[in-house]
N, C-alpha and C positions, 0 to 999 in steps of 0.2 A: 855611426850607429852600429850596434851589434844586433843584427836581425835574428840571429839564431838563439842567442842567450839573453838578450835584453828583455826588459819588461814589455809585455804586449808586442807591438811592432818595433820597439826600440825608440820610438819617437811619439810625441803626443800632439797631433795636428789640431786637436780641438782647442789648444791654447794659442794658436798662432797670432790671432789678432790681439789677444790679451798681452802677449809679449811686445807687440808694437806699441800698445798703450803705455806699458811700463817704460819702454825705451824713450818715449817722448819726454819723460820726466827725469831722465837719468843724467842729462848733460851737466858736467861739472861736479857731480856728486860722488861721495864714497858710498858704495853699495855693498850690502851683504845679501847674497842669494842662498837661501837655505833649501835643502832637498834639491840640489841643482840637477841631478841626474846627468844627462849629457851636456849640460851647461846652457840650455836654450835661453832661459831668462837672463842669465849672466852675460852671455854673448851679445844678446840684443841690447842690454844696458851699456855694455862697452861700445858697441857700434853706435849707440845713441849719444856717445860723448862723455860717458862717466869718467871721472878722474881716476878711480880705481874700483875694481870689483873683486870681492872675495867670494868664491863659490864653494859651498860645503855639501858633502854627501857622505852617508855612512858606508857606501860601497866604494872600495878602492878601484874596482873596474870602471865604475861610472866616472869617478874623478879622473882616471887616466884618459877616458874618452873625451871628457870636457876639456882637459888640458890640450889634447891633440887637436880638438876643434878650435881652440884659441890660437894655436900655432897656424892652423890652416887659414885662419882669417886675419892673421897678422896682429893679433890682439894680446899676445902673451906679455907684453911689457906693461900692460895696464890691468893685469889680472893675476890673482894667486888662487891656489886650490888647496882645500883642506879635507882630509878624510876624517870625519868625526860624526858622532851621534848628536844631532841638533839639540835634543833634549838635555844632553849633558853639557854641550858647549855653551849655549846661551847664558846660563847662570854664571859661568866663569868669566864672561865678558863684561858683566855689569860693573860699572865704576872704572873700567880700564879702557873701554872703547865705546864710541858712539858713532852712529851712522846717519847719513842724510836720507838713505832709502834702504828699507829692508823688504825682501821678497820672501814670502812663505808659500811654497807650493808643495805641500806634503802629499804622500800617497794616501789613498783612502784609509781612514782610520776605522771605518766600519763597512762591512759588506753584508750585514744582516741587522734586522731590528733588535736582535738580542744584545748586540754590542754597542748600541747607540750611546748609552750612558757613559761607557768607557771612552768612546770617541769624543764626546763632549768635553770630558776631562782633558784629553790630549789637545784638542783645538784651543781650549781655554788656556792651557799651559804655554803652548808655543806663542800664542798671540800676546799673552801677558809678558812673557820674556822678551819677545820682539819689540813690543811697545816701550819697554823700559830702556831699550838701546837706541831708539830713534831720537835724534836731536829735536828740540823744539822747533816746529815749523817744517820738519822733515816728512817723509812719506812712508807708508806701509802698504804693500800689496799683499793680500791674503786670500786664499781660496780653499775650497773643498770640492772634491770630485766624487763624493758619495751621494747617491740620491736618497739614501736613508737619512742623511743630514739635510733636512729640509731648509729652504731659504730662510724661513722664519726662525728655525732653531739655530742656524749658523749665525744669523744676524744677532740674535739674543746672546749667543756665546761670546761673540766679539765685543758686544756692549758690556758684558760682565767683566771681560778681561780689561777693557779700557778703564772701567771704574776701579778695579783692583789696582791697576797701574797708575791711577790718578792722572790719566791723560784724556784729553778731549779729542774726538774724531770729527773731521770735516770731510764728508764724502766727496770724492772727486769723480769716481766712476763706479758703476755697478754693471758687470757684464756676465754673460753666460758663455757657453761653448760657441765655436764658430758655426756659421750657417750650414756647412756641410755635415754637421752633427745636429740635425734639426730637433727641436722640441716639438713633440707630438701631443697636442691637446687630447686629454683623456688617457694618456699614458704617462703617469707621474714619474716613472723611472727614467724617462727621456730627458727630464730637466735635472741633470745631475751636477753640472759644474756651476759653482758660484764664485765670482771673482770680484773683489772689492779693491779699490785704491782709495786710501784715506790720507789727508794731511793730518799730522799729529801735533797737537799743541798742549802745553802744560795746562792742567785743570786748576784754575785760580778761583 
């Protein structure tokens, strides 16, 4: 981790149990981890027995750290790393690649109420593109870390993306942040992390 120049503390401990949940589904799968940062979801998927994991981030510095973390954990033979903008990358993969498991862990698309509408567009786009790349019967993990993106709005946005992609979602898990980042009743901003795992099937 880069404690001096990395985002926040350089690591996001609020996702630690969500990473474990994703790892449990990764065995034998080809995984695409988008917005990988230092590779935490990707590394957990590889440790969980994934056949291969591709980790993507727009920051070359983050990609370099993720690659170094793979080497430290002896996982580099089952992982590759790509510096790219996820919004630009996913459309180029349609019809060329499909994955058993896609993980979407983007940064907060909105940090104010004024930008919620724009954030909804962003969440809908990445979920739509991700859903189009998941094999029938594969899995999608998707999350939002902005408290302005309420659970209801996030759920609605994912549902709209699924309809546009003509995919049906079977909810496997719904989770929030780890217990050491507690949700305080009466303080809405404390419920900020929403994390879903879905099985994705063709809509017939």
